N, C-alpha and C positions, 0 to 999 in steps of 0.2 A: 246494481250499479258497481259492486265491488270488483268484479272480474274485468269489465271493460276499462275501469279506471286503472287497474293494475297493468293491463296490456298497454294502455296509453303511457303510463309512467316508464315502463320498460323499453318503450320504443323511442324515447327522447334521445337524441343523438349525443355522442360523446363530445362533439364540438361544443354544444351548448353547455355541457357540464364544465368543459375546460374554460369557458368564458364566465363562469359563475362569479368570479371575484369582481366583475364589473357591476353586478347588481346586489351582491351580498358580501359584506365585509366582516369576516370573523376576527374578533379582537383578541380574546384571551382563551386559553385552555388551562383548566386546573384539573389534574388527574392524580388519583391515588392508586398506585399499582402494586400488585402482589404477584410473586413468581413461584411456580411449583416446578422445581427442576426435575423431579422424578417423572412428572407427566408432560414436561416441556410445555408448560401452560402459563399464560399471563391472564390476569383478570384485573378489572379496574372499575373505578367510579369516576365519571368524567363530567365536568361542567364546562360548557362553551358559552361565551357571550358573543353575540354577533349583531350586526346592524343591517337591516334591509334598506337599501338605498332608494333611489327615485322610483323605480318600477318594481313592484312586488312580483317575484317569480312564482310560477306554478309549483315548482319543486325545488327544494334545497338539498344538495348532495354533500355527504361526507364519505370519502373513500374508506372502505373497510373490506379487506380481503378475507372472506370466509370467517367472519366474526359473528358470534352469537350475542344478541342484544336483549336487554330486559329493562324494565322501569324507565322507558323513554318518556320524557316530559318536556314540553315546550312552555315556557313561562308559567311553570308550576302546575300545568294541567295534565292529568294522567290520560285523558281521552284525546290523545294526540294522534293525528293521522301520519303513520309512518310505515315504511316497508324496508326490510333488510334483504337485499339481494346478495349474491355471492361476492359482489364487488363494492357495494355501497350501502350506507344508511340513507334513505330518501325520506325527506319530510315534505308533506304536501298539505298540512293543516296545522293551525295553532300559532303560527308566527304572524307578525304584523310589521308594517312599515315602521322603521325606527329601531329602537333597541329591543333585543330579545335574549332569553337565556334558555339553553338546552342542557338537560341532564340525562344521563343514562348509566347503566352498568353494562359490562361486557366481559366476554371470555373468548380467548383465542388460543389455538395451538399452531403457531405459524410454521410454514414449511421453509420460509426464508426470512431474512432481515433481522430476526431475533434468534440467537444461537445459544444453545446450552452445551457446554463442553466440560470435560473432566480435567482437573488438575490433580492427578493422583487420585486420592479419595475425596478431594474437595471439588466444588463446583466453580465454574466461571460462566457468567451470563453476560452477553454483550450484543449490541445492535450494530447494523450497518445499513443506513438508509439510502445513500446515494446509489442509484442504479438498481435498487431492490424494492424501494417503496416502504416507508414507515407505516403505511396503512395496513401492513400485514400484522403488526403487533399493537398499533395504537390508531384508532379511528382518527384520520387526519386528512391531509390534502396532497395528492400526488402532483398537482399543479404548483410549480414553484412560485407563481405569481400571488398565491394566497399566503400572506405572512401573518403569523400569529405570535403572541407572547405566550410561551410555554412555561407552565409552573408544574413541575412533576414531584410528587411525593412517592417514595419507594419504601415498601415494607419487606424485610427479609431477616434472616438469621443474624443475630447480634454479633456472631463471631466473624462476620464478613464486613466489607466496606462496599457501600452502594453509592455510585456516582451518577449524576444527571446534569443537564445543562443549568447554568446559572450559579448563584451563590447559595451556599448551604445556610438556610435561615434557622433551622432547629433540628436537633437529633434527640430522640427519646427512646427509652426502652420499656417494654412491657413483657415481663417474663423472658422467654428466649427470643422474642421478636424486637427488632429495632426499626424505627421509622426515621427516614431522612427526608426533610422538606427542602426542596430547591426552588428558587424563584428567579425568573428572568425579568428584566426591566424593558427590553426592547423586542420588537417582533423579528421573526425569522421564518424561512421556509421549512416545511415539515421534514424534509429529508435530512435536516441538520439536528433533529431531535435524537437524543441518545440516552442509553442506560448502560452502565458497566458495573458488574458485581463480581467480587472476588476477594481473596484474602491478600491484602496489600499493606505495605508500610508507606507512610507519607513523609515527604520532605517539603519544606516551605521556605520560600524567600520572596522578597518584594523587588519589583523592577525599579529602575531609576525614577520612574514616574509613579511609584507606589502601587502598581497593580500586583495583587497577590499571585504568586506563581506556585502551583502545587505539582509535585512530581511523585508518581507512584511506581512501586516495584513490589513483586512478591517478596516476602521476608527472606527467602533463601537466596534472592538475588541482590541483597543489600549492598554487598561489596562491589557491585557493578554500577552503582549510582554515578560515580564520577565519569567513567568512560562512556556510559550510555547517554547522559544528559549534558555532555560537554558543550560549552558555548551557548546553552539555552538562554541565559541571561543576556549575553552579548547580541544574540540574534534579535530578540525583542527590542532591545535598546536601539539597534541599528535600524530596524524597520520603522520605529516611531520617528526617527530623525530623517530617514531617507524618504519615506512616504509623506511625511508632513502632517499626518492625521493621527491623533492619539488612538491607542487601542480602545475599542468602544464598549467592551463587554464586562468590565469590572473585575473579572477573575479569569485566569487561564490555567488549565490543568492538562496533564498528559498521563495516559495510562496504557501500558502494553497488555495485550490479551493473547491467549493461545489460539493458534490456527486461524488467525485473522485472514480475511479474503484478499487484502491488498497490503501495501506498505503502510498506509496510514489513512485516516479519515478525519476531516476538519470539522467535526461537530462543533457548533457554536459554544465557546468557552471550554470545550473538553475534547481534545484530540485523542482518538484511540489509534494505537499503532501495533505493528506486529512484534511479537516476542522475539523474532529473529534479530531485532536491532538492540536487544539487551545484551551487551557484550562486556567482557572483562578487558583488562589493559592490553592483552595480546590480541584479542578479537578486534579491538578498536583499530588496530593497524591494517586490517583487511576489510572491515565492514563497519561503517559508522552510521549513526542515526542523523547526522548533521543535516544532510540535504533534505531528507524526509521531514525532519523537525522544522526546518526553515520553510519548506513547501507548505506544510499544513498550517503553520502559523501565518504565513502570507495570506492564506485563504480566509483568515478571520477578517481581513479587509476585502479581498477579491473572491467573492462567493458567498460570504456570510453577511458582511455589512451591505454589499450590493450583490445582487444575484442576476445572472443572465436570464432574460425573459423566455428564452427557448434554446433548444439544442443548437440552433444555427449560430448562436453567440456564445457557445460554451467555452470558446478560447479565451473569453474575457475573464474566466475563472482560472482555467488550467494553464493557459499561456502566461498570465500574470504571475501565478504562484510559482511556476517553473522558473521564470526569469528572475523574480525577486529572491528566490532561494539561491540562484547563482550569484546574484549581487551580494547576498550575505556571505557566501563562500569567498567572493572576491575580497570583501572586507577582512575576512579572517585569514585567508591563505595567499592573497596577493593577485596582481594582474596576470602573471604568467599562468597560474592555476586557472583563473577565470577564462582566459583565452583558449587554453587547451581544452577545457570542458566545452566551450562553444564550438571548437573545431571538431571534437568527437561527435557532438550533436549534428553538426553539418555533414559529417561523413555518413551518419545513419540516414539523414534526410535525403542526401543525394542518392544513396543506394535504393532507398524506399521509393523515391519518386519515379523509378522505372516502371513500377507497377501500381503504386498508390497515387492515383491522380485526382482524388477527391479533395477539393480545396478546404482550407481552414474554416471558412464560413459556410459550413454545410453540416447539418445535424448527423449525417452519416460519415463524417470525417473520422479517420483513425485516431486512436489515442496518441500516436506519434505526432500527428498533425496538430491536434488540439494543444498538446503539452509543449512539444519541442519546436515545431515550426511556429507555433504561437509565440514562444519565447524569442526565437530568432527575429520574428516580425517586430517585436517590441525593441529588440536591440538595434535593429536597423533604424527604427523611428527615433529612438533616444539619441543615437549617434548623429543622426541627420539634423535634428532640430536643436540639439544641445541638451546637456544634462539638466540645467536649471529650468529650461522651458518645459522639458518632459515632466520634471517633478511638479512644477506649477500646474500643468494640465491635469496630472493624476490627482493632485490635491483638490483641485476644483471639482473634478469629476466625482470623487468620493464624497465630498461634502454636499454636493448638489443632489446626489441620488442615494444618500445614506438611508438604509432600511427600505430600499425600493428595488425595483427590477430595472435592468438596463439592456441596451442593445449597442451594437458596434458603432452605429452612426452617432450616438450620443457621446461616446468616448472620442471619436474622431473629430467631433465638433469642438471639443476642448483643445485638441491638437491644433486645429485651424485657428482658434482664437489666440494661441500663444505664438504660433509660427505661420502667419498669414502668407508668407512667401513660399512655403513648402507645398509640394504637389501631393496633398493628402489623397486625392482621388487616384492618382497614379500608384501610390503606395498600396492602396486598398486593392487595386486590380492585380498588382504583381504578387503581393504577399498573402492576401486574404481570399481572393476570388479565383486564383489560378492554382491548379494542381502542381505546377512546376516549382522546383526549388531553385531560387536565384543564386546559383553557385558563384558566379563571378562577383556579385555584390557582396556575398558573404566572405569570400576570400580577400576581397579588397579591404574589408574591415579588419579581418584577422591579421593581415600583413602589416598593419600599422604597429603591431607589437613586435619588438626586436626578437624575443624568444621564438615567436612563430615564424619569423623570417629564417632563423637558423634551423628550425625544425623542418620547414619546407625544403631548405637546401640539403639537409641530410636525406630527406625523402627522395630527392632527385638522384642521390648517389647510388641507389639500388640498381639503376640501369647500367652501371659500370661494373667491370670485373672487380671482385672484392680486393684483389691484390693492389689495384690502383688506389683504393680508398684506405688501405691499411694504416698509413701514417696519420691520416686525418681522423680515422676512427680512434686511434690510440691517443691522439691529442685531446679529442673531445672527452674520452673516457677519463682522462686525468684532470679535466677541467672542473669548474664549479657550475657548469651548465645545469639547467633544470632537468630533473631525472627523466622525463619522457623522451628526450633526445637520446639518452643513453639506452633506454629500453628499445627505441627504434633501431639503433645500431645492432643490438643483440638479436633482435628478430630478423633483421636483414641478413645476418651472418649465421642464422640457425643451422643451415646445411653445409657451412664451411667446415672442413676437417679441423679438429681441435688444434692440431699442431700449427695450423696457419693462423689461428686467432688466440693462442694461449696467452700472450702478453696482454691483449685487450681484455680477455675474460678475467684474468687475475686483477687487472685494474678495476674492473667492474665489481669484483668481490670486495676489493679494498675500499670502495666508496662507502661501505657500511650503510648504504641506503637500502632499506628493506625492499622497495619496489624494484630497484636495479638488481639486487641479489635474487629476487624472485624470478626476474626475467632470465637470469643465468640458470636457475633451477629448471625453468621451462624449456630452454633452448639447448642446454648441454645434456642431451638425453642418453648419449653413449659415453659415460664417464670413463676416461682412460685412467689407468692405474696411477700415473704420475699426478693426477688431479684429484684422485679419490679422497685423500685426506682433507684437502681444502673444501671439496664439495660436501663432505660430511658435516662441516660446520653449519651448513644450511639446516640441519636437523635441530639446531639450537636457536635459530632465528626467532624473533618475537613475532611470528606469523604462523597461524594455523594452516594457511594455504601453502606456504612455502614448505612447512614440515610435511604436509601430505604429499606434495609433489616429490620432494627429496626422498622420503621413505619408499615410495612406490618405485622410483627409478633405481635406487641403490639395491632394493630387494631383488629386482629383476636382473640387475647387472652383475651382482656379486652373490650368487647362491650360497657360496661357502661361508658368507658372513651373516646369513639370515638370523641365526640365533642371537648374535650380538646386536643386530639392528632391532630385533623384536624385544630384547631385554631393555634396550635404551628407551623404547617408545611404549612400554607396557602400561604406563600410567597416564598416557595422553587421553584427553577427552575431546577437546576442540570446541567448536561452536555449539549452539543449541541443538543442532542436528546430529551432534556426536560424530562428526566426520572422521576424526582421528581414532576414536575408540572403535567405531564400526570397521574402519579400514584395518586396524590392528587385529581385530577378531577374525577378519576374513583371511588375512595373511597368516596368522598363527594357526588357523584351522587348515589352510592349504598346505603348509609346510609339514610334511610327514614326520620330520625329525624333531619338531619343536613340541615338547611335552605331549607325546601321544596319549598319555593317560588323561589329558584334559580336553581332548577333542570334543567330547559331548558337552562339556561346560561351555566351550567357545561357541559351538553351534547353538546351544540352548540360549545363550545370552543374545545372539543375533535374532533368534526367533522371538525372544522377549521384546526386543526393540521394534519388531515388526507388528506387534499387537496393538489393539485399540487403546491400550493404556497410555500411549505416547502421542505426541503431536505428529501431524502428517509428515513433516520434514524428517523427523527421526525414522518414522515407519518406512517412508519411501527410500531413504538411504539404506536401511537394513534390508528391505525387500530387493533392492537392486543388487546388493551383494549376495543375498541368498539365491537369487536367480542366476547370478554369475557362477556360484558354486555348483548349481545345477542338480541338486538332489531331487528326486521325485517325491516331494513332500506335500501331503494334503494340507498340512498346517499352513504352509506358504500360500498354497492356492486359496485356502479359506481367507487368509488375510488380504489377498488380492481382491477377492469377491467383496469383502467388507469395505475395502477402499472405494468401490463403486457406489457405496451408499453414503459416503462422506459429504459434508456440506461444502467442502472446498473443491471447486471444479477442476483445478489443476491435478489434485490427487485422484479424483474420479477418473479423469482422462488417463492418468498413469495406470490405474487399475485395469481399465477397459483395454487399453493398448496391449498390456502384457498378457492379459487373459486371451486376447485374440491371437497373440503369438503362440501361446501354449496350445490353443485349440488346433492350430495348423501343424504342430509337431506330431509326428507319427505316434499313435497310441494314446495321446493325451486327451483327445476328444472323449474317448470312452471312459478314461479315468475321471474326467470332470463330470460326465453324465452320471457316473456312479455316485457322485457326491450329492446329487440333487435331493434325494430323500432326507438327507441329514441336515439340510439347510432350513432356516426359517423362511417364512413366506416372501419377505422382501429380497433376501439373498437368492432364493430359488428363482424368483421372477427375473432378476438381473442376469444371472448366469444363463437361464434358458433363453433370454433375449439375445445374448451373445452367441450361444450355440445355434440359434436359428438364423443368424445372419448368413447371407449368401457370400 
């Protein structure tokens, strides 16, 4: 009977598995987890409590991707009927109608979702469940409709900090090992479970409603706390007031990790975000965490508190989080900023709609549609029914479905309740079920803002000869108008000879607005001698991007001043990707007259930054510059091959694309083929795959 039963179990459809939550309700998970960084392995002891509802199923499933199980017991019985396939733990014996308890131990070496990265000689371990499935590192549920109370206990080296969902109940040490016990009080979908382990320093403050807020940074980034986490307190305070529903989870923490796959991830109680957003005071002027911060926090309501029941309704998470993040920015930076952000989104959506015709309410919709068209749909709705009505509808919707799964019609029913005269069905057809972007409706809303009216008026000026606009351009540049209008003028006149726009450009420089001055840096690319001294002041702007642009342009324009320029910039580093240092090394190496005795040192440092010792952003930046230099260097090629094995798909693509380009260059195919015997198995397979492409 064993083999026929196994065949029967394996043939049960995925559809029935997905509907399991209707017959079996998993209540709690208690897991004690240990991590082996050297082996990239996680092991755990797990206890689930669950209730079999009205109809007892033949089989109960727990998603588990390539996980090894042992000591599986149901209700304390060792002789439990179970099978572990490549994708699931399947129970077919030992459970009963009503309450049950499942225990087991497991071991896994996940290929995704749980990542082990190096921070110098230290380790970082972190998870990313959404889109990747938590079931790769923790036996759980890929179906978002199964909500469980997760209680995770983590064991690791006491020199580190280990974070998980919920409140830290207890931390204890035994020798070199430390144990952190975290506890949740409310259920959530499995994709929101998280662990983050690294060497961190913690900051703590309480919100206006006494929610503990914890902020983490690596010790070496301590001076970046202020600019990185700016407005965090204000954003939570704003959301609780604007949404009208208190933060539900008891504690909120944020932690950056190296080589994160996305900008951020809204794990319940504990957002993980990219190290790229850890910035100093200068970096803050070009790149801030504010929008990502607000977006991930908004998800604690929209996505975590209530969760879309399927991909068709994914906009209920991403559209809401995107829109409320913009509302938070409106609160901080004002109406003009908000409307300009909405305009830029509308521009992207209008362009994308020419080819992206999948509507928002479709599980195959693009990220742009789920996030940004979803946000625009909410803006149209909020402006149409009034801010108070919208707030009341959202509040009722959240309270009614808290800790449950939702769909679009349930949300729209609350809109109908507060605004019975509004054509909700027409809105749904136009904004959620159509692939078209309603440009005229969007422009009508934007045009209610006086700044946007002026911005559109300037936009129309580009169809006239520049000479006819000169007086108006000068007037605007000397005014107190919001900076995007001044940027637009500079971009409109980018190809106008400097002599014809000198007065306007100098006014732009004198605004002392970093964004306007950066637009000058971008648009005055052939710097005349009479403007060179003024342009050089851009090298000292509090902007790493502006400095990078200005150094590049001046270096090319004035070869005789390269030594002076390189001396000025020799201590620059820039963002986390070392954009300024890597640019400087490239320019210093390329200039034959600049410290010729140090050329090997310059090149060696670039090679160092391209190595696996650094984050992918640093490595890609260094590799791009090394490829530009163009030496036939096997070390560079090896680093490109190594990139194809990285966990971050963007870096993998970069490695593959550039190896393909090298293979097409005369003589390089043979050189790369000669490297094959020196590579390890994984590297050899990747390179051979690229060499075999037609």
